[in-house]
N, C-alpha and C positions, 0 to 999 in steps of 0.2 A: 803196653799194659794189657794183660790177659783178663778177659771178663766174659760173663754171660749176660745177655740183655734180653729180658722177656718183654713181649709186647702183644697187643691184640685184644686186651680186655675191654670191657665196656658194659653198657646197660642193654639188656635184651629182654624181650617179652618171653613168657613161658612158651615152650615149643620152638623157640628160635635157635639159632646156631651162632657160634663164634669159632674163630680159628686163632689159637695162640701160637706165637712163634718164640723160639729161643735161639738167638744168634750168638755164636762164639766169635770173639775177636782176640787176636794175639796168640791163639793156639788152635790146633786141629781137634775137632770133636771126634774124629774117626776112632781113636782107641777107647773112647769113653762110653760107658753106659749112661743113659739119660733117664731121669725120672721127672715126672710132674707131681708136685705136691699141691695141696690146697689147705688153707687155714681160715676157718670161719671164726667170728668173734666168740670168745670164751671156749673155743674148742682146740684140741690138739691138732698139730699139723699132720695130715694124713696123705699117704701116697695114693694117687689115683691111676697112674699109668706109667709103665716103664718100657724101655726098649734097649736091648743089649747093644754092644758095640758093633760097628759096621762089619758086615760079613757074616753075622750070626742072625740078627733080626728077631731074636726072641722077644715076645711081647707079653705083658702082664697087665691086667686091669683089676681095679677094685670092683667088687660085686655091684656097688652102687652106680657104676658108670658103664658096665659091660653092655655092649650093643648100642651105646649112644656116643661114646668117645673113641677116637682113633688116634693113636700116637704113631708118628713117622719121623724119619730123619732124611735130610737132603744133603748129600755130601757136596754137591756143587755149591750150595749156599752156606755150607758149614753151619747148619742149623737143624733144629728139630721143631716139630709142630704138634699141636694137639687140636684136632678137629672135634668140636663139641656140638652135638646135635640133640634135639629134643630136650632142651634145657628146662630144668625145673627150679623153683625157688631155692630148694635145698642145695643147689649147686653154687649158690652165692658164696663167694670166698675170695681171698687173695690167692692167686695161683703163682707158684714158683716152679722154675725149672732148676734142676740140679744135675751134676755130672760127677761120675766117679769111675775109677778103673775097677774091673772085676764084675762078677755076676751080681745082679740085683733083681728084686721083685718089689711089688708094692708094699711088702712088709719090711723091707730094708729100712732101718731107722734113719732119720735125718742126719744123725751124727756120723753116718758112714760116708757122707758125701763131702767132697773137698771143694767143689765149686758150686756157687749158687748165683742165680739171677736175682734181680731186685724185687720181683713180684709184680703182678698186674691184677687189678681188681676186676672181678666178674660179678655183675649184679643181675639177677634174674627177677624181674618184677613186672606186674601189669601196669 
């Protein structure tokens, strides 16, 4: 069974860091572009970071996370990661990873993605 599994969420104080992971099983992530989305209560799901398929490495970030979040992929682990630093309460949301073939940016709508992880909760609070 092919799936994406997101992990690494939790409760962190403002200014803290978390590293989210998105592991693929049953298929290779290599040809897929990967996005991280987040969805806070009563808000729409928004793209926060994307990375193109292996070999290209194009990155894109939402303005709200630029300079604080870093997206990467690890071909040996068949996974992607989202390093989140200097977290603020506004980063509180459920974070999802998603994968699709083709070029993407953080403005690519969720409907364009064929594979989704289950979501992991990130809470930033004192």
